[in-house]
C-alpha positions as CSV (number, residue, x, y, z in Angstrom):
1,M,-68.9,66.6,51.3
2,D,-69.4,69.9,49.7
3,E,-72.9,70.9,48.7
4,A,-72.8,72.0,45.0
5,R,-75.6,73.4,42.9
6,T,-75.8,74.2,39.2
7,I,-76.7,77.9,38.6
8,R,-78.0,78.7,35.2
9,A,-78.7,82.1,33.8
10,D,-82.3,82.8,33.0
11,P,-83.1,83.2,29.3
12,G,-84.2,86.8,28.5
13,D,-85.7,88.4,25.5
14,E,-86.4,86.9,22.1
15,D,-83.0,87.9,20.8
16,G,-81.4,85.3,23.0
17,E,-80.0,87.6,25.6
18,F,-79.5,86.3,29.1
19,S,-80.6,88.2,32.2
20,T,-78.8,88.1,35.6
21,P,-80.6,86.3,38.5
22,R,-82.9,88.2,40.8
23,I,-81.1,89.1,44.1
24,E,-82.9,89.1,47.4
25,T,-83.6,92.4,49.2
26,G,-82.2,93.2,52.6
27,P,-78.7,93.9,53.8
28,P,-76.5,91.0,52.5
29,P,-73.2,89.9,54.2
30,R,-70.1,90.8,52.3
31,E,-69.4,87.2,51.2
32,R,-72.8,87.0,49.6
33,R,-72.1,90.0,47.4
34,L,-68.8,88.5,46.3
35,Q,-70.3,85.4,44.7
36,V,-73.3,87.3,43.3
37,R,-71.0,90.0,41.8
38,A,-68.9,87.2,40.2
39,F,-72.1,85.6,38.7
40,E,-73.4,88.9,37.5
41,H,-70.1,89.8,35.9
42,W,-70.0,86.5,34.1
43,A,-73.7,86.7,33.0
44,A,-73.2,90.3,31.7
45,L,-70.5,89.0,29.3
46,L,-72.8,86.3,27.7
47,R,-74.3,88.4,25.0
48,G,-76.5,85.5,23.8
49,R,-73.8,82.9,24.1
50,A,-73.8,79.9,26.5
51,M,-70.5,80.9,27.9
52,P,-68.2,84.0,27.6
53,A,-64.5,83.6,26.6
54,A,-61.6,84.2,29.0
55,V,-60.5,87.2,26.9
56,D,-63.9,88.8,27.6
57,L,-62.9,89.1,31.3
58,G,-60.1,91.4,30.6
59,P,-57.0,91.4,32.8
60,A,-57.9,89.1,35.7
61,A,-56.0,91.3,38.2
62,D,-58.5,94.1,37.4
63,L,-61.6,92.1,38.4
64,P,-63.4,93.5,41.4
65,F,-63.1,90.2,43.2
66,A,-59.6,89.4,41.9
67,D,-58.0,88.8,45.4
68,H,-60.5,85.9,46.0
69,A,-60.4,84.5,42.4
70,V,-58.5,81.9,40.5
71,L,-58.5,81.4,36.7
72,L,-57.9,77.9,35.4
73,R,-56.9,77.3,31.8
74,F,-57.3,73.9,30.3
75,D,-54.3,74.1,27.9
76,E,-53.6,70.4,27.9
77,D,-56.1,68.5,30.0
78,Y,-58.7,68.9,32.7
79,A,-56.5,67.0,35.2
80,D,-53.8,69.6,35.6
81,P,-54.9,73.0,34.3
82,A,-52.7,76.0,34.3
83,L,-53.3,78.8,36.9
84,T,-53.2,81.9,34.9
85,H,-54.4,84.1,37.8
86,L,-54.3,83.4,41.6
87,G,-55.7,86.0,43.9
88,S,-53.5,87.3,46.7
89,A,-56.0,86.3,49.4
90,L,-56.3,82.7,48.1
91,A,-52.6,82.4,47.7
92,A,-52.0,83.6,51.3
93,E,-54.6,81.2,52.7
94,A,-52.8,78.3,50.9
95,G,-49.4,79.5,52.2
96,L,-48.2,80.2,48.6
97,K,-45.8,82.9,47.6
98,P,-46.7,85.0,44.6
99,G,-46.0,83.0,41.4
100,A,-45.3,79.8,43.3
101,A,-48.3,77.9,41.9
102,R,-48.5,77.7,38.1
103,R,-50.5,74.5,37.7
104,L,-53.1,72.7,39.7
105,A,-50.5,70.2,40.8
106,D,-48.8,73.0,42.8
107,V,-51.9,73.6,44.9
108,P,-51.5,72.3,48.5
109,G,-54.1,70.1,50.0
110,R,-56.3,71.3,52.9
111,S,-56.3,74.7,51.3
112,L,-59.4,76.7,50.2
113,L,-57.9,76.8,46.8
114,S,-57.9,73.0,46.6
115,R,-61.6,73.0,47.7
116,L,-62.4,75.4,44.9
117,T,-60.6,73.6,42.2
118,D,-61.9,70.2,43.2
119,H,-65.3,71.3,41.7
120,R,-63.9,72.1,38.3
121,L,-65.0,68.8,36.7
122,E,-68.6,69.3,37.9
123,C,-68.5,72.7,36.1
124,V,-67.2,71.1,33.0
125,A,-69.7,68.3,33.1
126,H,-72.7,70.7,33.7
127,R,-71.4,73.3,31.2
128,A,-72.9,75.9,33.7
129,P,-71.9,77.8,36.8
130,I,-71.6,75.6,40.0
131,G,-72.2,77.1,43.4
132,F,-71.1,75.3,46.6
133,E,-70.8,75.7,50.3
134,A,-69.2,73.5,53.1
135,E,-67.2,73.5,56.3
136,F,-63.7,72.1,56.9
137,V,-60.7,72.4,59.1
138,G,-58.3,74.8,57.5
139,R,-54.5,74.9,57.5
140,R,-54.5,76.9,60.7
141,G,-56.5,74.2,62.5
142,L,-59.7,76.3,62.7
143,P,-63.2,75.2,61.5
144,T,-63.8,77.3,58.4
145,L,-67.1,78.0,56.5
146,Y,-66.7,78.7,52.9
147,R,-68.8,79.2,49.8
148,G,-67.8,79.7,46.2
149,I,-68.8,79.6,42.6
150,L,-67.2,78.3,39.4
151,L,-68.0,79.9,36.1
152,P,-67.2,78.1,32.7
153,L,-65.4,79.9,29.9
154,S,-65.2,79.0,26.2
155,E,-63.4,80.6,23.3
156,D,-65.6,79.0,20.6
157,G,-68.8,78.7,22.7
158,E,-68.6,74.9,22.7
159,A,-65.4,73.5,24.3
160,I,-64.8,74.6,27.8
161,D,-61.2,75.8,27.9
162,G,-61.2,77.7,31.2
163,V,-63.0,78.2,34.5
164,L,-63.2,81.3,36.7
165,G,-63.5,80.5,40.4
166,V,-64.4,82.8,43.3
167,I,-64.5,81.8,46.9
168,S,-65.0,83.5,50.3
169,W,-64.7,82.1,53.8
170,K,-64.9,82.8,57.6
171,E,-63.0,81.0,60.3
172,L,-65.2,80.0,63.3
173,A,-64.3,81.1,66.8
174,A,-67.3,80.2,69.0
175,P,-70.4,78.0,68.8
176,A,-72.7,81.1,68.8
177,L,-70.8,82.7,65.9
178,T,-70.8,79.3,64.1
179,E,-74.6,79.1,64.2
180,A,-75.0,82.7,63.0
181,L,-72.7,82.1,60.1
182,R,-74.6,79.0,59.1
183,R,-77.8,81.0,59.0
184,D,-76.1,83.7,56.9
185,L,-74.7,81.0,54.6
186,A,-78.1,79.4,54.0
187,Q,-79.6,82.8,53.3
188,A,-76.8,83.9,51.1
189,L,-77.2,81.0,48.7
190,A,-81.0,81.2,48.4
191,M,-80.7,82.4,44.7
192,P,-84.0,82.0,42.9
193,S,-82.3,80.9,39.6
194,A,-80.6,77.9,41.3
195,P,-82.3,74.5,41.5
196,P,-83.7,73.7,44.9
197,S,-81.7,70.5,45.4
198,P,-79.5,70.9,48.5
199,A,-76.8,68.6,47.2
200,P,-75.4,67.3,43.9
201,T,-77.5,64.6,42.3
202,L,-76.0,61.1,41.7
203,A,-76.2,61.9,38.0
204,A,-74.1,65.0,38.5
205,Q,-71.4,63.0,40.3
206,L,-71.5,60.4,37.5
207,A,-71.0,63.2,35.0
208,A,-68.0,64.6,36.9
209,A,-66.5,61.1,37.1
210,R,-67.0,60.5,33.4
211,A,-65.4,63.8,32.6
212,G,-62.3,62.7,34.6
213,A,-62.3,59.2,33.0
214,G,-62.6,60.8,29.5
215,E,-59.5,63.0,30.2
216,A,-57.5,60.0,31.4
217,Q,-58.6,57.9,28.4
218,R,-57.7,60.6,26.0
219,G,-54.2,60.4,27.4
220,R,-54.4,56.6,26.9
221,L,-54.1,56.2,30.6
222,K,-50.4,57.1,30.5
223,T,-50.8,59.9,33.0
224,R,-50.9,58.2,36.4
225,A,-52.2,61.3,38.2
226,A,-55.1,61.7,35.8
227,L,-56.0,58.0,36.1
228,Y,-55.9,58.1,39.9
229,R,-58.1,61.2,39.9
230,A,-60.6,59.5,37.6
231,L,-60.7,56.4,39.8
232,G,-61.1,58.7,42.9
233,L,-64.1,60.3,41.3
234,A,-65.5,56.8,40.5
235,Y,-65.0,55.7,44.1
236,D,-66.8,58.8,45.4
237,F,-69.6,58.1,43.0
238,A,-69.8,54.5,44.2
239,R,-70.0,55.5,47.9
240,A,-72.7,58.1,47.1
241,S,-74.7,55.4,45.2
242,E,-74.8,53.3,48.4
243,K,-77.0,56.0,49.9
244,R,-79.2,56.4,46.8
245,P,-79.9,52.9,45.6
246,E,-83.0,53.8,43.6
247,E,-81.2,56.6,41.7
248,Y,-78.3,54.3,41.1
249,G,-80.5,51.6,39.8
250,A,-82.1,54.1,37.4
251,L,-78.6,55.1,36.0
252,L,-77.7,51.4,35.5
253,A,-81.0,50.8,33.7
254,E,-80.5,53.8,31.5
255,A,-77.0,52.6,30.5
256,G,-78.2,49.0,30.1
257,I,-75.7,47.7,32.7
258,R,-76.6,44.9,35.1
259,R,-75.6,44.7,38.7
260,Q,-73.1,41.9,39.6
261,T,-73.5,40.7,43.2
262,R,-70.0,39.2,43.4
263,A,-68.3,42.1,41.8
264,P,-70.5,45.2,42.5
265,M,-67.8,47.7,41.5
266,T,-67.7,46.3,37.9
267,A,-71.0,48.1,37.2
268,V,-69.5,51.3,38.6
269,A,-66.4,50.9,36.4
270,K,-68.6,50.4,33.3
271,L,-70.8,53.4,34.1
272,V,-67.8,55.7,34.6
273,F,-65.3,54.4,32.0
274,G,-67.8,52.9,29.5
275,A,-69.2,49.4,29.1
276,D,-67.2,49.1,25.8
277,A,-63.8,49.9,27.5
278,D,-61.1,47.3,27.6
279,K,-62.4,44.4,29.7
280,A,-59.0,43.7,31.4
281,R,-58.8,47.4,32.4
282,L,-62.4,47.4,33.7
283,T,-61.6,44.4,35.8
284,E,-58.6,46.0,37.3
285,F,-60.4,49.3,38.0
286,A,-63.3,47.4,39.6
287,A,-60.9,45.4,41.8
288,A,-59.1,48.5,42.9
289,L,-62.4,50.2,43.8
290,A,-63.5,47.1,45.7
291,Q,-60.3,47.0,47.7
292,A,-60.7,50.6,48.6
293,R,-64.3,49.9,49.8
294,R,-63.1,46.8,51.7
295,R,-60.7,49.0,53.6
296,G,-63.5,51.4,54.4
297,L,-61.9,54.5,52.7
298,E,-64.0,57.6,53.1
299,P,-65.0,59.6,50.0
300,G,-62.1,61.7,48.8
301,G,-59.5,59.3,50.2
302,F,-58.9,57.0,47.2
303,V,-56.1,59.1,45.5
304,A,-54.0,59.3,48.7
305,A,-54.5,55.6,49.3
306,V,-53.4,54.5,45.9
307,E,-50.4,56.8,45.8
308,S,-49.2,55.4,49.1
309,E,-49.9,51.8,48.2
310,P,-46.7,49.8,47.3
311,G,-47.1,49.1,43.6
312,G,-49.8,51.8,43.2
313,L,-52.9,50.7,41.3
314,K,-51.4,47.2,40.8
315,G,-50.9,46.9,44.5
316,L,-54.6,47.6,45.2
317,V,-55.6,45.1,42.6
318,A,-53.3,42.4,43.9
319,A,-54.6,43.0,47.5
320,E,-58.2,42.6,46.3
321,R,-57.4,39.4,44.5
322,V,-55.7,38.0,47.6
323,A,-58.7,39.0,49.7
324,R,-61.1,37.2,47.3
325,R,-59.0,34.0,47.1
326,P,-59.9,31.1,49.4
327,A,-57.3,30.3,52.0
328,D,-56.7,26.8,50.5
329,A,-56.6,27.9,46.9
330,P,-53.4,27.0,45.0
331,P,-51.1,29.9,43.9
332,S,-52.3,31.8,40.9
333,L,-50.5,32.0,37.5
334,D,-49.4,35.5,38.3
335,Q,-48.1,34.4,41.7
336,R,-46.2,31.5,40.2
337,A,-44.7,33.7,37.5
338,R,-43.5,36.3,40.0
339,A,-42.0,33.7,42.2
340,A,-40.1,32.3,39.2
341,L,-38.7,35.7,38.4
342,H,-37.3,36.0,41.9
343,K,-35.1,33.0,41.2
344,L,-33.6,34.4,38.0
345,P,-30.1,35.9,38.1
346,A,-29.7,39.7,37.5
347,L,-28.4,40.6,34.0
348,A,-27.6,44.2,35.0
349,R,-28.4,46.7,37.8
350,L,-29.7,50.1,37.0
351,E,-30.9,53.2,38.9
352,I,-33.9,54.8,37.0
353,A,-35.9,57.6,38.6
354,G,-39.7,57.6,38.4
355,T,-40.3,53.8,38.4
356,Q,-42.6,52.1,40.8
357,G,-43.7,48.5,41.6
358,E,-41.8,45.3,42.3
359,F,-41.2,44.5,38.6
360,V,-40.6,47.1,35.9
361,L,-40.8,46.6,32.1
362,L,-38.1,48.7,30.2
363,I,-37.9,49.7,26.6
364,A,-34.3,49.6,25.3
365,R,-32.7,50.7,22.0
366,R,-29.7,48.8,20.6
367,E,-26.8,51.1,19.9
368,A,-24.3,50.9,17.1
369,D,-21.8,49.2,19.4
370,G,-24.3,46.5,20.3
371,R,-25.1,47.8,23.8
372,L,-28.6,48.4,25.0
373,A,-29.7,51.9,25.9
374,V,-32.8,52.0,28.1
375,V,-35.1,54.8,26.9
376,A,-38.3,54.4,28.9
377,P,-40.1,52.4,31.6
378,I,-43.6,51.0,31.0
379,P,-46.0,52.3,33.7
380,D,-46.7,49.6,36.3
381,E,-50.4,49.7,35.7
382,S,-50.0,48.7,32.0
383,P,-51.2,45.2,31.2
384,L,-48.0,44.7,29.2
385,V,-46.1,44.3,32.5
386,A,-48.2,41.4,33.7
387,R,-48.1,39.8,30.2
388,A,-44.3,40.1,30.1
389,I,-43.9,38.5,33.5
390,R,-46.1,35.5,32.6
391,K,-44.2,35.1,29.2
392,I,-40.7,35.2,30.7
393,S,-41.5,32.8,33.5
394,R,-42.8,30.0,31.3
């Protein structure tokens, strides 16, 4: 897991100006200068504000670190921001042609660009710069050390509407070189203004998960990708809480949420999505998270698992319910309802793109000639689908 740290500008004089962090003396490696220059550039634009605006940056292509930078713009939501600038070095590492990536959804996995943008919700949640470092196997199959920084932007000084990210990296060729780079990496990130914590706190992960959940809920959970990302962040938080039980217990106590021995993921779902959220939805979310844990998914693996699962989120929920049911238990109401639907004759056969799941609820409009025109499918994870199945099969 990446090690991320919140980097805050130090308050300066009485007029509210902010000073840049003190930089260590000695000959720094080039990558260190890249992140520090990015932070200094951002801090110099504050002028007494908590965050500068994107317009203050000027043309992104003219930034001194433009080739290693990406500029995200939250024009619609935090889940799929627009890429208003993508540096040539980052694009090349990701295997992208100029102009090929316009939104976050266009970013390929296992690229440094994806590693950089994965931290955007932490930056939004902290409302402050986020520095991070890690090692992974890149697209060329080589171990790669990287470090980067995300810098929040705001037009009105309150709502974060953009993030500037800068990242640098080195591919490893030999154990001796790997160890030397590790030492350089540790020294490069020893910035006095940063908190001493070597990794994100559990509270920081919870804040990031809540930011993702808030974005999904603002869209009324109609955007499947946003919901899956939010649940993925919730799952990563749940796995991290296993290693930090005392910190997790403190977060539960602060929120007034009790642990449930038989359904431990229910508390996680309440922490992330809110204890006052729809109870049926919380139950589904907890079941999906529990099934992912039952399968032993590693942190970061939830989204890929739910996207490949037949039936998506509903499929995970159904699998968890089956796993919990005693072997000699009678068929559930849902099972009986679905079995009954299998026996009904087909009224019509349609081909509609974008639908998933065994059963699909369709909305139709009656035309002037009396025929029905199908206008939209209801997402499979909607509780309306299950209710319709039970009602029809009675």
